[in-house]
Every structure is written in C-alpha cells, then in structure tokens.
C-alpha positions as CSV (number, residue, x, y, z in Angstrom):
1,M,0.0,0.0,0.0
2,K,1.4,3.4,-1.0
3,Y,0.7,6.7,0.8
4,L,0.8,9.5,-1.8
5,Q,1.3,13.2,-0.8
6,L,-1.3,15.2,-2.8
7,G,-0.7,18.7,-1.4
8,W,-2.8,20.9,0.8
9,A,-6.3,22.3,0.9
10,F,-7.9,25.0,3.1
11,I,-11.4,25.7,4.1
12,A,-12.6,29.1,5.3
13,L,-15.5,28.9,7.7
14,F,-17.6,31.9,8.4
15,L,-20.0,31.4,11.2
16,S,-22.9,33.5,12.3
17,T,-25.8,33.0,14.8
18,P,-29.0,34.4,13.2
19,A,-31.1,32.6,15.9
20,L,-30.5,31.4,19.4
21,F,-30.8,27.7,18.5
22,A,-28.9,27.5,15.2
23,Q,-26.0,28.9,13.3
24,M,-25.0,29.1,9.7
25,A,-21.7,27.7,8.6
26,Q,-20.3,28.8,5.2
27,G,-17.0,28.3,3.7
28,V,-14.9,27.7,0.6
29,V,-13.0,24.5,-0.2
30,K,-9.8,25.0,-2.2
31,D,-6.7,23.1,-3.2
32,L,-3.8,25.0,-1.6
33,T,-1.2,23.7,-4.1
34,Q,-3.1,25.0,-7.2
35,G,-5.3,27.5,-5.5
36,T,-8.3,26.2,-7.3
37,P,-11.7,25.6,-5.8
38,I,-12.7,22.0,-5.2
39,K,-16.1,21.3,-6.7
40,G,-18.3,18.5,-5.2
41,A,-16.5,18.1,-1.9
42,H,-18.7,16.5,0.7
43,I,-19.3,18.4,3.9
44,L,-21.2,16.4,6.6
45,V,-22.0,17.1,10.2
46,K,-19.7,14.7,12.1
47,N,-21.3,11.3,12.9
48,T,-24.4,12.0,10.8
49,N,-25.6,11.6,7.2
50,E,-26.6,15.3,7.0
51,G,-24.7,17.9,5.1
52,T,-24.1,19.4,1.7
53,V,-21.6,19.6,-1.2
54,S,-19.4,22.5,-2.4
55,D,-20.5,24.2,-5.6
56,S,-18.5,25.1,-8.7
57,N,-16.7,27.8,-6.8
58,G,-15.9,25.5,-3.9
59,Y,-18.5,27.3,-1.8
60,F,-21.0,25.8,0.7
61,I,-23.5,26.9,3.3
62,M,-25.4,24.9,5.8
63,R,-27.4,25.3,9.0
64,L,-26.0,23.7,12.2
65,H,-28.1,22.8,15.2
66,P,-27.0,22.9,18.9
67,N,-24.1,20.6,19.8
68,E,-23.1,20.2,16.1
69,N,-19.6,21.5,16.4
70,S,-17.6,19.4,13.9
71,L,-17.7,18.9,10.1
72,Q,-16.3,16.1,8.1
73,I,-14.9,17.0,4.7
74,S,-14.1,14.4,1.9
75,Y,-13.4,14.4,-1.8
76,P,-12.2,11.5,-4.0
77,G,-8.4,11.2,-3.9
78,Y,-8.1,13.0,-0.5
79,H,-8.1,11.7,3.0
80,N,-11.2,12.5,5.0
81,E,-10.7,15.3,7.5
82,T,-12.6,16.6,10.5
83,V,-12.8,20.3,11.1
84,P,-13.9,21.9,14.4
85,V,-16.6,24.6,14.2
86,I,-15.8,27.7,16.3
87,S,-17.6,31.0,16.6
88,D,-15.0,33.2,15.0
89,T,-14.0,33.3,11.4
90,I,-11.1,30.9,10.9
91,W,-8.7,29.7,8.2
92,I,-7.6,26.1,8.4
93,A,-4.9,24.4,6.4
94,L,-5.6,20.7,6.0
95,E,-3.0,18.2,4.9
96,V,-4.6,15.9,2.5
97,I,-3.2,12.3,2.3
98,A,-4.7,9.5,0.2
99,S,-4.1,5.9,0.7
100,W,-4.0,4.0,-2.6
101,D,-2.6,0.9,-4.2
102,T,0.0,1.5,-6.9
103,V,-2.7,1.8,-9.4
104,A,-6.1,3.1,-8.3
105,T,-9.1,1.8,-10.2
106,F,-11.4,4.5,-11.5
107,D,-15.1,4.0,-12.2
108,P,-16.0,6.1,-15.2
109,E,-19.7,6.1,-14.1
110,S,-18.9,7.7,-10.7
111,Y,-17.0,10.9,-11.6
112,E,-16.4,13.6,-14.2
113,E,-20.0,14.3,-14.8
114,T,-22.5,17.0,-13.9
115,Y,-25.2,16.4,-11.4
116,Q,-28.2,18.4,-10.0
117,I,-29.6,18.7,-6.5
118,I,-32.9,20.4,-6.1
119,T,-33.9,20.7,-2.4
120,G,-35.6,22.7,0.2
121,S,-34.0,20.9,3.1
122,N,-32.3,23.1,5.7
123,R,-29.3,20.7,5.6
124,T,-28.4,21.3,2.0
125,I,-28.0,24.2,-0.4
126,S,-31.5,25.6,-0.6
127,S,-33.2,26.5,-3.9
128,A,-36.5,27.5,-5.3
129,P,-38.5,24.8,-7.1
130,G,-36.9,24.1,-10.4
131,Q,-33.6,25.8,-9.6
132,S,-30.5,23.7,-9.9
133,Y,-26.9,23.7,-8.7
134,H,-24.4,22.0,-11.0
135,F,-21.2,20.5,-9.7
136,S,-18.5,18.4,-11.3
137,H,-15.8,15.9,-10.2
138,H,-12.4,15.9,-11.9
139,L,-9.7,13.3,-11.8
140,N,-6.7,14.1,-9.6
141,P,-3.7,14.5,-11.8
142,N,-1.4,13.0,-9.2
143,I,-3.1,9.6,-9.3
144,R,-2.7,7.2,-12.2
145,Y,-6.2,5.8,-12.9
146,D,-6.8,2.5,-14.7
147,N,-10.0,2.7,-16.8
148,S,-8.7,0.6,-19.6
149,S,-11.3,-2.1,-19.1
150,P,-14.8,-1.2,-20.4
151,E,-16.2,-3.7,-18.1
152,Y,-15.3,-2.0,-14.8
153,N,-17.1,-4.3,-12.3
154,T,-17.9,-3.9,-8.6
155,V,-21.2,-5.9,-8.8
156,D,-22.0,-7.6,-5.5
157,Y,-24.3,-10.7,-5.0
158,S,-24.8,-12.6,-1.8
159,P,-23.2,-16.0,-1.9
160,I,-25.5,-18.9,-2.4
161,K,-24.7,-22.4,-1.0
162,E,-27.0,-24.7,-2.8
163,N,-29.5,-26.7,-0.7
164,N,-28.5,-30.3,-0.2
165,D,-30.5,-33.5,0.5
166,K,-32.2,-33.8,3.9
167,Q,-33.0,-37.2,5.5
168,V,-36.6,-37.1,6.7
169,M,-35.9,-38.9,10.0
170,E,-33.2,-36.4,10.8
171,H,-34.9,-33.3,9.4
172,P,-38.6,-34.0,9.1
173,L,-39.5,-30.3,8.9
174,S,-38.6,-27.9,6.1
175,T,-39.2,-24.3,6.9
176,F,-38.7,-21.2,4.7
177,S,-40.0,-17.7,3.9
178,I,-41.7,-17.0,0.6
179,D,-40.0,-14.9,-2.0
180,V,-41.9,-12.9,-4.6
181,D,-38.8,-10.9,-5.8
182,R,-38.1,-11.3,-9.5
183,A,-34.9,-9.4,-9.9
184,S,-32.7,-12.4,-10.6
185,Y,-34.6,-13.2,-13.8
186,T,-34.0,-9.8,-15.4
187,I,-30.4,-9.8,-14.2
188,V,-29.8,-13.2,-15.8
189,R,-31.6,-12.0,-18.9
190,R,-29.3,-8.9,-19.2
191,Y,-26.2,-11.1,-19.0
192,L,-27.4,-13.6,-21.6
193,E,-28.6,-11.0,-24.0
194,K,-25.0,-9.6,-23.9
195,G,-23.7,-13.1,-24.8
196,Q,-22.4,-13.7,-21.3
197,L,-23.2,-16.4,-18.7
198,P,-24.3,-14.7,-15.4
199,P,-22.3,-15.1,-12.2
200,K,-23.5,-18.2,-10.3
201,D,-24.6,-16.2,-7.3
202,A,-26.8,-14.0,-9.5
203,V,-28.9,-17.0,-10.3
204,K,-31.6,-17.4,-7.7
205,I,-33.8,-20.3,-8.9
206,E,-36.9,-19.3,-6.9
207,E,-36.8,-15.8,-8.5
208,L,-36.5,-17.3,-12.0
209,I,-39.5,-19.5,-11.3
210,N,-41.6,-16.7,-9.6
211,Y,-41.0,-14.3,-12.5
212,F,-43.8,-16.1,-14.2
213,S,-47.5,-16.4,-13.3
214,Y,-49.2,-19.8,-13.3
215,D,-52.7,-21.1,-13.7
216,Y,-53.5,-21.5,-10.0
217,P,-57.0,-21.4,-8.7
218,A,-58.2,-18.1,-7.3
219,P,-58.7,-17.7,-3.5
220,V,-62.2,-18.1,-2.2
221,P,-63.8,-14.6,-1.5
222,K,-64.1,-14.9,2.3
223,G,-61.1,-17.1,2.9
224,P,-57.4,-16.5,3.2
225,P,-55.9,-13.9,0.9
226,F,-54.3,-16.6,-1.3
227,S,-55.1,-20.1,-2.5
228,M,-52.9,-23.3,-2.2
229,Y,-52.0,-25.8,-5.0
230,T,-49.9,-28.9,-5.0
231,E,-48.9,-31.4,-7.7
232,L,-46.6,-34.4,-7.7
233,S,-44.9,-35.9,-10.7
234,D,-41.7,-37.3,-12.1
235,C,-38.5,-35.2,-11.7
236,P,-37.3,-34.5,-15.3
237,W,-33.6,-34.1,-14.4
238,N,-33.4,-37.2,-12.1
239,K,-35.4,-40.3,-13.0
240,N,-34.9,-41.7,-9.5
241,R,-36.8,-38.9,-7.9
242,K,-40.2,-37.2,-7.9
243,L,-40.8,-33.5,-7.9
244,L,-43.3,-31.8,-5.6
245,H,-44.8,-28.5,-6.8
246,I,-46.4,-26.1,-4.3
247,G,-48.1,-22.9,-5.5
248,L,-49.8,-20.0,-3.8
249,Q,-52.0,-17.5,-5.7
250,G,-52.8,-14.1,-4.2
251,K,-56.1,-12.5,-4.6
252,K,-56.6,-10.1,-7.6
253,A,-57.4,-6.4,-7.3
254,I,-60.8,-4.9,-7.3
255,T,-59.8,-1.5,-8.7
256,E,-62.6,0.5,-7.1
257,K,-61.7,-0.8,-3.7
258,L,-58.0,-0.1,-3.7
259,P,-56.8,2.2,-0.9
260,P,-55.2,5.6,-1.8
261,N,-51.5,5.8,-2.2
262,N,-49.0,7.9,-0.3
263,L,-45.9,7.3,-2.3
264,V,-42.4,8.7,-1.9
265,F,-40.1,8.2,-4.9
266,L,-36.6,7.9,-3.5
267,M,-34.3,8.4,-6.5
268,D,-30.5,7.9,-6.6
269,V,-29.1,10.7,-8.7
270,S,-25.4,10.0,-7.9
271,G,-22.7,9.8,-10.4
272,S,-22.9,6.0,-10.6
273,M,-26.5,6.4,-12.0
274,R,-25.3,8.3,-15.1
275,A,-25.5,5.5,-17.6
276,E,-28.5,5.3,-20.0
277,N,-29.8,2.1,-18.3
278,K,-29.8,3.7,-14.9
279,L,-31.2,7.2,-14.1
280,P,-32.6,7.8,-17.5
281,L,-34.4,4.5,-17.4
282,A,-35.5,5.0,-13.8
283,K,-37.1,8.3,-14.8
284,K,-39.1,6.6,-17.6
285,A,-40.2,3.9,-15.1
286,M,-41.4,6.4,-12.6
287,R,-43.3,8.3,-15.3
288,K,-45.1,5.0,-16.1
289,L,-46.2,4.7,-12.5
290,V,-47.4,8.3,-12.3
291,E,-49.6,7.5,-15.4
292,Q,-51.6,5.0,-13.3
293,L,-52.3,7.4,-10.3
294,N,-55.5,9.3,-9.7
295,E,-56.5,12.4,-7.6
296,N,-56.7,10.3,-4.4
297,D,-53.0,9.3,-4.7
298,R,-50.1,11.4,-3.6
299,V,-46.4,11.5,-4.6
300,A,-43.4,13.1,-3.1
301,I,-39.9,12.8,-4.5
302,V,-36.6,12.7,-2.5
303,V,-33.3,12.5,-4.3
304,Y,-29.8,11.8,-3.0
305,A,-26.2,12.1,-4.2
306,G,-23.6,13.6,-1.8
307,A,-26.6,14.7,0.3
308,A,-30.3,14.1,0.4
309,G,-33.0,16.6,-0.5
310,L,-36.7,17.0,-1.1
311,V,-37.4,17.7,-4.8
312,L,-41.2,17.6,-4.8
313,P,-43.4,17.9,-1.7
314,S,-46.3,15.5,-1.5
315,T,-48.4,16.2,-4.6
316,S,-51.8,15.0,-5.8
317,G,-51.7,12.4,-8.6
318,H,-54.1,14.7,-10.4
319,N,-51.3,17.2,-10.9
320,K,-49.3,14.9,-13.2
321,E,-47.4,17.6,-15.1
322,R,-45.8,18.9,-11.9
323,I,-44.7,15.4,-11.0
324,Y,-43.4,14.8,-14.5
325,Q,-41.4,18.0,-14.5
326,A,-39.7,17.1,-11.2
327,I,-38.7,13.7,-12.6
328,D,-37.5,15.2,-15.9
329,N,-35.3,17.8,-14.2
330,M,-33.1,15.3,-12.5
331,Q,-29.4,14.8,-13.6
332,S,-26.8,12.6,-12.1
333,G,-23.4,13.1,-10.4
334,G,-21.5,12.8,-7.1
335,S,-21.2,10.2,-4.5
336,T,-24.1,8.3,-2.9
337,A,-25.5,9.1,0.6
338,G,-28.1,6.3,0.4
339,G,-28.6,6.1,4.2
340,A,-29.4,9.8,4.4
341,G,-31.8,9.4,1.5
342,I,-33.7,6.5,3.1
343,K,-34.1,8.4,6.4
344,L,-35.4,11.5,4.7
345,A,-37.8,9.4,2.6
346,Y,-39.3,7.8,5.7
347,Q,-39.7,11.2,7.3
348,V,-41.6,12.6,4.3
349,A,-43.8,9.4,4.1
350,Q,-44.6,9.8,7.8
351,E,-45.5,13.4,7.5
352,N,-48.0,12.6,4.7
353,F,-49.2,9.3,6.2
354,I,-52.6,8.1,5.0
355,K,-54.4,6.0,7.6
356,G,-55.8,3.0,5.9
357,G,-53.9,3.8,2.7
358,N,-50.9,2.4,1.0
359,N,-47.9,4.2,2.5
360,R,-44.8,3.2,0.5
361,I,-41.3,4.3,-0.5
362,I,-40.1,3.3,-4.0
363,L,-36.3,3.3,-4.2
364,T,-34.6,3.5,-7.6
365,T,-30.9,2.8,-7.4
366,D,-27.9,0.6,-8.2
367,G,-27.4,0.2,-4.5
368,D,-23.9,1.7,-4.6
369,F,-24.1,3.7,-1.3
370,N,-20.7,5.2,-0.4
371,V,-21.3,8.2,1.8
372,G,-22.5,8.2,5.4
373,A,-24.1,5.3,7.2
374,S,-24.9,2.6,4.7
375,S,-23.7,-0.7,6.1
376,D,-26.1,-3.7,5.8
377,A,-26.5,-3.8,9.6
378,F,-27.5,-0.1,9.7
379,L,-30.0,-0.5,6.9
380,E,-31.5,-3.6,8.4
381,E,-32.0,-1.9,11.8
382,L,-33.4,1.4,10.3
383,I,-35.8,-0.3,7.8
384,S,-37.0,-3.0,10.3
385,E,-37.9,-0.3,12.7
386,K,-39.6,1.9,10.2
387,K,-41.8,-0.8,8.7
388,E,-43.5,-1.1,12.0
389,T,-45.0,2.4,11.4
390,G,-46.9,0.9,8.4
391,I,-44.6,2.4,5.8
392,Y,-43.2,-0.2,3.4
393,I,-40.4,0.1,0.9
394,S,-40.0,-1.5,-2.6
395,V,-36.8,-1.5,-4.5
396,L,-36.1,-1.1,-8.2
397,G,-32.5,-1.9,-9.2
398,F,-30.8,-0.5,-12.3
399,G,-27.5,-1.0,-14.1
400,M,-25.0,-3.9,-14.1
401,N,-21.4,-3.3,-13.4
402,N,-21.8,-1.9,-9.9
403,L,-25.1,-3.3,-8.9
404,K,-25.3,-4.0,-5.2
405,D,-27.9,-6.8,-5.5
406,N,-27.3,-8.1,-1.9
407,K,-27.9,-4.6,-0.4
408,L,-31.1,-4.0,-2.4
409,E,-32.5,-7.4,-1.5
410,I,-31.9,-6.7,2.2
411,I,-33.7,-3.3,1.9
412,A,-36.8,-4.9,0.2
413,D,-36.9,-7.9,2.5
414,K,-36.6,-5.9,5.8
415,G,-38.9,-3.2,4.5
416,N,-41.9,-5.4,3.7
417,G,-41.5,-4.7,0.0
418,N,-40.4,-6.4,-3.1
419,Y,-37.3,-6.1,-5.3
420,A,-37.3,-6.0,-9.1
421,F,-34.5,-5.2,-11.5
422,I,-35.4,-3.0,-14.5
423,D,-33.2,-3.6,-17.5
424,K,-35.4,-2.1,-20.3
425,E,-38.6,-0.1,-20.8
426,D,-40.6,-3.3,-21.4
427,E,-39.8,-4.4,-17.9
428,A,-40.9,-1.1,-16.5
429,D,-44.2,-1.6,-18.4
430,R,-44.6,-5.0,-16.7
431,V,-43.8,-3.7,-13.2
432,F,-46.0,-0.6,-13.4
433,G,-48.5,-1.9,-15.9
434,E,-49.9,-5.4,-15.6
435,E,-48.3,-6.0,-12.2
436,L,-48.9,-2.6,-10.7
437,T,-51.2,-3.8,-7.9
438,G,-48.7,-6.5,-6.9
439,T,-45.9,-4.0,-6.9
440,L,-47.8,-1.5,-4.7
441,Y,-50.3,-3.4,-2.5
442,T,-49.4,-6.1,0.1
443,I,-52.1,-8.7,0.9
444,A,-50.1,-10.8,3.3
445,K,-46.9,-10.3,5.3
446,D,-44.5,-12.5,7.1
447,V,-45.6,-15.5,5.1
448,K,-43.8,-18.7,6.1
449,L,-44.2,-22.3,4.9
450,Q,-43.4,-25.4,6.9
451,L,-43.7,-28.9,5.4
452,E,-43.5,-32.0,7.4
453,F,-42.7,-35.1,5.3
454,N,-44.1,-38.5,5.9
455,P,-41.2,-40.9,6.5
456,A,-43.5,-43.8,5.5
457,V,-43.4,-42.4,1.9
458,V,-40.4,-40.1,1.6
459,S,-36.9,-40.9,2.8
460,S,-35.2,-37.6,1.7
461,Y,-36.0,-34.3,0.2
462,R,-34.3,-31.2,-1.3
463,L,-35.8,-27.7,-1.6
464,V,-34.9,-26.2,-5.0
465,G,-33.8,-22.6,-4.4
466,Y,-34.8,-20.4,-1.5
467,E,-31.3,-20.7,0.0
468,N,-31.4,-17.2,1.4
469,R,-34.9,-17.7,2.8
470,L,-34.4,-20.7,5.0
471,L,-35.8,-20.5,8.5
472,N,-35.3,-22.6,11.7
473,S,-38.1,-24.9,12.6
474,E,-38.9,-22.9,15.7
475,D,-39.2,-19.7,13.6
476,F,-42.4,-20.9,12.1
477,E,-44.5,-20.1,15.2
478,N,-42.5,-17.1,16.2
479,D,-44.6,-14.0,15.1
480,K,-41.6,-11.8,15.7
481,K,-39.6,-13.5,13.1
482,D,-39.6,-11.6,9.8
483,A,-40.6,-13.3,6.6
484,G,-41.7,-12.6,3.0
485,E,-44.5,-10.4,1.8
486,M,-47.0,-11.2,-0.9
487,G,-48.4,-8.6,-3.3
488,M,-51.9,-8.4,-4.7
489,G,-52.2,-10.9,-7.6
490,H,-48.7,-12.3,-7.1
491,S,-48.1,-16.1,-7.2
492,V,-45.4,-18.0,-5.3
493,T,-44.0,-21.4,-6.4
494,A,-41.7,-23.8,-4.6
495,L,-40.3,-27.2,-5.8
496,Y,-39.0,-30.1,-3.8
497,E,-37.0,-33.1,-5.1
498,L,-38.2,-36.3,-3.3
499,E,-36.8,-39.7,-2.8
500,M,-39.8,-41.9,-2.4
501,H,-38.7,-44.8,-0.2
502,P,-40.1,-45.6,3.3
503,A,-37.9,-44.8,6.3
504,K,-38.0,-46.4,9.7
505,I,-40.5,-44.6,12.0
506,E,-39.7,-43.9,15.6
507,A,-41.8,-42.3,18.3
508,S,-41.9,-38.5,18.1
509,R,-44.1,-35.5,18.8
510,L,-44.5,-34.9,15.0
511,R,-47.6,-35.8,13.0
512,Y,-46.1,-38.8,11.2
513,Q,-43.7,-39.9,13.9
514,Q,-45.9,-39.9,16.9
515,E,-46.5,-43.4,18.4
516,K,-50.2,-43.3,17.7
517,W,-49.4,-42.3,14.1
518,S,-46.8,-45.0,13.4
519,K,-49.2,-47.5,11.9
520,K,-51.4,-44.9,10.3
521,A,-48.4,-43.2,8.7
522,L,-47.6,-46.5,6.9
523,E,-51.1,-46.5,5.6
524,A,-51.6,-42.8,5.1
525,D,-52.0,-41.6,1.5
526,E,-49.9,-38.5,2.2
527,V,-46.5,-37.3,1.1
528,G,-46.5,-34.6,3.7
529,Y,-48.4,-32.0,5.6
530,L,-48.1,-28.3,4.6
531,E,-48.7,-25.4,7.1
532,I,-48.6,-21.8,6.2
533,R,-48.5,-18.8,8.6
534,Y,-49.2,-15.3,7.5
535,K,-50.3,-11.9,8.8
536,L,-52.7,-9.5,7.2
537,P,-51.0,-6.2,6.5
538,E,-52.6,-4.5,9.5
539,D,-52.1,-7.4,12.0
540,S,-49.3,-8.4,14.3
541,T,-50.6,-11.9,15.0
542,S,-50.3,-14.6,12.4
543,Q,-53.0,-16.9,11.1
544,L,-52.5,-20.6,10.2
545,I,-53.8,-22.6,7.3
546,E,-53.0,-26.3,6.7
547,L,-53.1,-28.8,3.8
548,P,-52.3,-32.5,3.6
549,I,-50.4,-33.3,0.4
550,R,-51.8,-36.5,-1.2
551,N,-49.5,-39.2,-2.5
552,K,-50.8,-39.2,-6.1
553,V,-48.0,-39.2,-8.7
554,R,-48.7,-38.2,-12.3
555,K,-46.5,-39.3,-15.2
556,L,-44.6,-36.3,-16.4
557,K,-46.3,-36.3,-19.8
558,R,-49.7,-36.0,-18.0
559,S,-48.6,-33.3,-15.5
560,S,-49.9,-29.8,-16.0
561,D,-48.2,-27.1,-18.1
562,T,-47.7,-25.2,-14.9
563,F,-45.7,-28.1,-13.4
564,R,-43.6,-28.8,-16.5
565,F,-42.8,-25.2,-17.2
566,S,-41.7,-24.4,-13.7
567,A,-39.6,-27.6,-13.8
568,A,-37.9,-26.4,-17.0
569,I,-37.0,-23.1,-15.3
570,A,-35.6,-24.9,-12.3
571,A,-33.5,-27.1,-14.6
572,F,-32.3,-24.1,-16.5
573,G,-31.3,-22.3,-13.3
574,M,-29.4,-25.3,-12.1
575,K,-27.6,-25.5,-15.4
576,L,-26.6,-21.9,-15.1
577,R,-25.3,-22.6,-11.6
578,S,-23.4,-25.7,-12.8
579,S,-25.3,-27.6,-10.2
580,D,-24.4,-31.2,-9.3
581,Y,-28.1,-31.9,-9.0
582,N,-28.9,-31.4,-12.7
583,K,-26.8,-34.0,-14.4
584,G,-29.7,-35.4,-16.4
585,M,-30.8,-32.6,-18.6
586,D,-28.9,-30.6,-21.2
587,Y,-30.0,-27.3,-22.7
588,G,-31.7,-29.0,-25.6
589,Q,-33.9,-31.1,-23.3
590,I,-34.7,-28.1,-21.2
591,I,-35.8,-26.2,-24.3
592,Q,-38.0,-29.1,-25.4
593,L,-39.7,-29.3,-22.0
594,A,-40.3,-25.5,-21.9
595,E,-41.6,-25.5,-25.5
596,E,-44.1,-28.3,-24.7
597,A,-45.4,-26.5,-21.6
598,K,-45.4,-22.8,-22.6
599,S,-49.2,-23.0,-23.1
600,K,-50.9,-19.6,-23.0
601,D,-48.3,-16.9,-23.4
602,Q,-50.2,-13.6,-23.7
603,Y,-47.2,-11.3,-23.3
604,Y,-44.6,-13.7,-24.9
605,Y,-42.7,-14.0,-21.5
606,R,-42.4,-17.8,-21.8
607,E,-41.2,-17.5,-25.4
608,G,-38.6,-15.0,-23.9
609,L,-37.4,-17.7,-21.5
610,I,-36.9,-20.1,-24.3
611,S,-34.9,-17.5,-26.2
612,L,-32.7,-17.1,-23.1
613,I,-32.0,-20.8,-22.9
614,H,-30.9,-20.7,-26.6
615,A,-28.7,-17.7,-25.7
616,A,-27.1,-19.8,-22.9
617,T,-26.2,-22.6,-25.3
618,K,-24.3,-20.1,-27.4
619,A,-22.6,-18.5,-24.4
620,V,-21.1,-21.8,-23.4
621,E,-19.8,-22.7,-26.9
C-alpha cells in the first residue's frame, strides 16, 4: 500500500448566529497547491448523514443545530478530515493524504459528470423549485487511474450455497420464507442478451420461477388472501426422484376498492447512475407509475447524491405535469448518501401518512451507497424499525457493473416490500402496468411455509432454491420472526425433489412420527403436511392454514403445463449454476420441456425464456 502526498487544501469557515438555537456555517474548499476551488467536496455534520456539497466555486453553506460542532470533509483522492466549528472566522490548512494501491481503479460512471440537486432541506444548499446547482468531479492528476477495461465491475451478490438433500428422519421439517422478488430473472436476462453467462450467485432459482405467473385457482372470496395448490410428478432431471410442486396464488385487485397511495419516490441521482440504463431508465419507469395514479393518490420525490433533498413535496396524482417536471429535471453526479436518503424518505412518508392507505417508498438505485451510514446492519436496523409504522419500501435496481444486489435485497426484505430489476422499458411496463397492484399493494406479510414429510413415503427431500430464505423450525411459530410479503395478484411457487422410499418410523411428537401415528403413517396416503403462517398487513398476530399433500403421482407427460414449465425453469437455473443436482438434462432437453409446456403466453414472456436458454447454449460454446 502506498501513501501518496497530494498537497494541501484549506477551508474558510464563516460562522454567524442568526437565531438562538442555530448557526449558519459557510466556507470555501480549495486546493492549496493549485489555489483552485474543489467542486463537489462533501461536507457532513460529524457522525451524521446530514450535510451538503461544495458548488463550482468551492462554496458551501449549511445550518447547524446545537451541539453540532464538527464537520467532516471528503473528496475523491483526498483523505477525509474533521474540522472543528468555532464561533470566530477561521482559516484552516488541511494536509490531504490519500491511501492508494500503486494503481487506483477509476469508475467512469462515478465521476467527471455534472449532477443536479434540487432541495428545500435546511441541511443542503437551498433552492427554489426548479432551480438547480451543478457541480463536477475531476480526476486528480497525481493519481494514475486504470480505466482501460470497459467492463469495470464492482457488482455484489450474496453468496448462495445450494440446498442439499435432507433425510426425513433427521430433518422432518422444512421451513422457509416466501420470495416474490423477480430481480434475478432480469439480471440473468441482461447477461445472456449480452452473450455472457451470469455469475452463479446472480442465479436465484426461486426468483427465476416466480418471475412467471401460473394457472393456479383463485382464492375463495371470504377465505385467506391466497389459495394453495400442489402437484406431484416425475422429476425431469433425475429419473430416480419425484418432484413436488407447491403454489400460492394471491387475490386479484378490485380496482374501485384499492386504498389511496401515499408514495415517496426515493431516487438515486449520484454519479454511478449516469448510464443510460440507470437514471434515464429510472425516470421513464417512474413516469409510467405516475400515469396510473389518480387524484386520491399522492407522490413526493426525494433525491440523494452527496446529500439528500426533497425535490417535490407530496403532490396529488391529479397534478401529473408537476410530478413529470420534477422527474425530468433530474441529472446525475456525485457520491451516494443512500442512508441519508432513506431516512429522509421515511420522514416525508410519515409526514403525509394516510391512515388505511398504502404508504410506500419506492427506491430507484444501483445500491452503490458510499457516503454516510450505509452498512447492511445499519440499513437492516433502520428499515426494520420503520416498517412497524406501516410504511413499506419497494426497490427497483438499475445497471449492471456496480449493482449491489445483496444490499437491495436486504432493503426490500426488511422493509416489507419487493425487489425488481429494471433492464429495459418493457420491464418497467410490466412492473408498473400489468403487475402494478402486486408492486404496490401487500395482501399478506411474514408468510412462512413449513412442510412435514411422511417418512413412510419419503426418505429424503431437497428444496430447490430459497437458499437465502431458509428458517429454523422454531421460527415458524414465532410471530416476531420476519418473513416474506405477498403482493396483490402475485403467485409463489416452490419445488422439492423427493426420494420416495419408506424410512423407519420412531416415536416422536410430530404428525407422522408420533407413536399413535406410526401404523397410520404407513397406511396414510400423504406425502407430507403443509402449514402456512401469514399476517394480514394491518395485523401483528399470524394466522395458520393447513393442507395435507396426497401421494398421487402423475406421469410427467400427464402433468400440468404449470408443473412442467416451472420444472424447466428450475433445470435451467441449475444448469446456469453448474449444479451437481442437474446431471440429467442438457439445454436442448430443457428447451423441449419448456416448449411443450409454454401454453398460454399472452405477453410472450415464456417465449422469452426459451430465447434465453438458446442464448445460454451459445454463451457456453
């Protein structure tokens, strides 16, 4: 590691006290060596996410509250410094040291661009509506940057350790949280359409399967908010096993009964969002959502770059032109104070809370938070606390090379929302068109599944996917344990591989292993017993529904299109992950299975999957 002397910078702080309880701090950030102003330097109140950035003249101004007596100053290529705030005008010379490897890597999407912050916050440079401040970042000439690779990549996915086989006598219960996120499918699609195989950890099989809707029966009107469906047939990738298909179908929307929306668009306008498939695409997506709103709905817009600010106060959906203008005015640049943006968005949502309405933040970002508090632990704690107020958060991811998929999944999961990845306008049409109610409205929260297998019928099982959603057996009855949410009209599908051989039954407290059940289990026509716990959106206590799963195996050719198509997707996902569990199907066989089962394909989504499998065959050649 080298330590490189970059010179000096000084900050002039002029302090005044216009009120008893606050003071204004203003100053200029310059590079002492060259005497030039530093544009886009970040000035934060110490140990907070609140602050501002210097303008094109190096100038900044901000309001300080009591006991705020230190500022933290940072700029790319310079060591962060802390400056004490005193009452007199002071001049401070700061030695700026940067710690770099011999060659520092430069992200061309993060710097050297203009960005715009429009805000009325007392923590940032204030402006009238529509007024903008433009700042720019420039490369430091004393550092040699390596931007030779067009595929600069800091993408981050959570590691996935594939589920293995479980022996029923040792692990009779399988427990997991549902997952209605669909981001993995569009991420995989973007890689394959570029002629590349996706990283293995980007392939979440359950999200590939749940990207598609299936022909499940509708819930009964006065029953639970979703129906249950099961089907058992041959496993197409392992002739020695059976495949159990479990499906849930959420109730559909009755438009005239939908509650009003209190929405806060939280939009990342930092430098990493500059690419055409990021902020420009996010703006188009949000316009599509605004098109669907009416006069009973309200929208506020918060943006964040080096600091967070309120672009648009809560505005009626009837005033679409004002909302469109605020969206269209956004430009990108600077670093990413994501934690500050999330805090401000929750504050705005709380100030405009609609009792009995849908109070939701919609975050558009690549997840590349790099200023202020933005650790996974901080975000989990903040969002878990805020969701208890009835404000949920949904996440839309954009871009590829620096996508923080793991962080965005955490935000959506802990915030009682869903996570989608937008790679093109057609996907925005899907999320905010045909699936709008599922994106916005939650019908059940903390949905958990627990399946007890009958050892008289099943000797071992393997859950396909859901590796990041597994729960302990005792979590099932613990109403304080967080789990997945289900949107209006959404479906959820899960698959199990089963080895169908009897195991020795011993006395136990469980359904099939109790002494009184031992003989009956041998005679029982059940593969297992399914239990589902869920809470209604307004409740804190869960409800339980139960369903025995009959031991009726269909031949694969006689199974439903729903069964075979979901199986084809699972086989495809395992192939992309180079899974040891799919040794029996090549891409050609997967294509054939999907072709035979694609059935009704109104929007050609299933045809799109088949095209992706073809693309994967070319990518491995």
